[in-house]
C-alpha positions as CSV (number, residue, x, y, z in Angstrom):
1,M,-0.1,0.0,0.1
2,C,2.8,2.6,0.8
3,I,4.3,2.0,-2.7
4,L,1.0,2.4,-4.4
5,I,0.3,5.8,-2.5
6,T,4.1,7.0,-3.4
7,E,3.5,6.2,-6.9
8,T,0.4,7.8,-7.3
9,L,1.2,11.3,-5.8
10,Q,0.6,13.9,-8.4
11,S,-1.2,11.2,-10.5
12,A,-4.6,9.5,-10.4
13,I,-5.8,5.7,-10.7
14,L,-8.8,5.3,-12.9
15,D,-11.2,2.5,-12.1
16,S,-13.8,1.8,-14.7
17,G,-15.9,-0.2,-12.1
18,C,-16.5,2.7,-9.8
19,T,-19.6,4.8,-9.9
20,S,-18.2,7.9,-8.6
21,T,-14.8,9.7,-8.0
22,V,-13.3,10.1,-4.7
23,T,-10.2,11.2,-3.2
24,G,-8.4,11.5,0.3
25,K,-7.6,14.8,2.0
26,I,-3.8,14.3,1.9
27,W,-3.8,13.2,-1.9
28,L,-6.0,16.3,-2.7
29,Q,-3.6,18.9,-0.9
30,C,-0.5,17.1,-2.4
31,F,-2.0,17.4,-5.8
32,I,-3.2,21.0,-5.3
33,D,0.3,21.9,-4.2
34,T,1.6,20.7,-7.5
35,L,-0.6,23.0,-9.4
36,S,0.4,26.4,-10.8
37,E,-1.1,29.4,-9.1
38,E,-3.3,29.9,-12.3
39,D,-4.6,26.2,-12.0
40,R,-4.9,26.7,-8.1
41,Q,-7.5,29.3,-9.1
42,K,-9.5,26.8,-11.0
43,V,-10.1,24.5,-8.1
44,G,-13.9,24.7,-6.8
45,R,-15.6,23.4,-3.7
46,K,-19.1,22.6,-2.9
47,Q,-21.1,20.6,-0.5
48,S,-21.9,16.9,-0.8
49,D,-23.6,14.5,1.2
50,T,-22.2,11.4,-0.4
51,V,-21.4,8.3,1.6
52,F,-18.7,5.7,0.7
53,K,-18.3,2.2,1.8
54,F,-15.1,0.3,0.8
55,G,-15.4,-3.5,1.1
56,G,-16.0,-3.5,4.9
57,M,-18.6,-1.9,7.1
58,Q,-17.0,1.6,7.8
59,L,-18.8,4.4,6.1
60,Y,-16.9,7.6,5.1
61,K,-19.1,10.8,4.4
62,S,-17.9,13.2,1.8
63,L,-16.3,16.2,3.3
64,D,-17.0,18.1,0.3
65,K,-16.8,17.9,-3.6
66,V,-14.1,19.5,-5.6
67,T,-13.7,20.2,-9.2
68,L,-10.0,19.9,-10.2
69,P,-8.2,20.9,-13.6
70,C,-6.4,18.4,-15.4
71,Y,-4.5,17.8,-18.6
72,I,-4.6,14.7,-20.5
73,V,-2.2,14.7,-23.3
74,G,-1.9,18.3,-23.3
75,K,-5.7,19.0,-23.2
76,E,-7.3,20.6,-20.2
77,Y,-10.1,18.8,-18.7
78,T,-11.8,19.0,-15.1
79,I,-12.5,16.2,-12.6
80,E,-14.9,16.5,-9.9
81,A,-14.4,14.2,-6.9
82,D,-15.8,13.8,-3.3
83,V,-13.3,14.3,-0.7
84,I,-13.2,12.0,2.2
85,D,-10.8,11.9,5.5
86,C,-9.3,8.5,4.6
């Protein structure tokens, strides 16, 4: 797990089987820290009441939903993700 986390800093893992996009607080802050000042201004936040369950019984309530700028093959996009404290 530690290797996976280290290798994914400044990156994202795509899971086509997921029904929504989610990120942890630590990854989000690391990602935002890598953005230019111009791209940081593009980060948006809004309230979210989404709850997530990963395999076990523990539930994780979304803290908020962020809109993040990203670049894929040089083209700018945005990704919307819920943020959880995990």
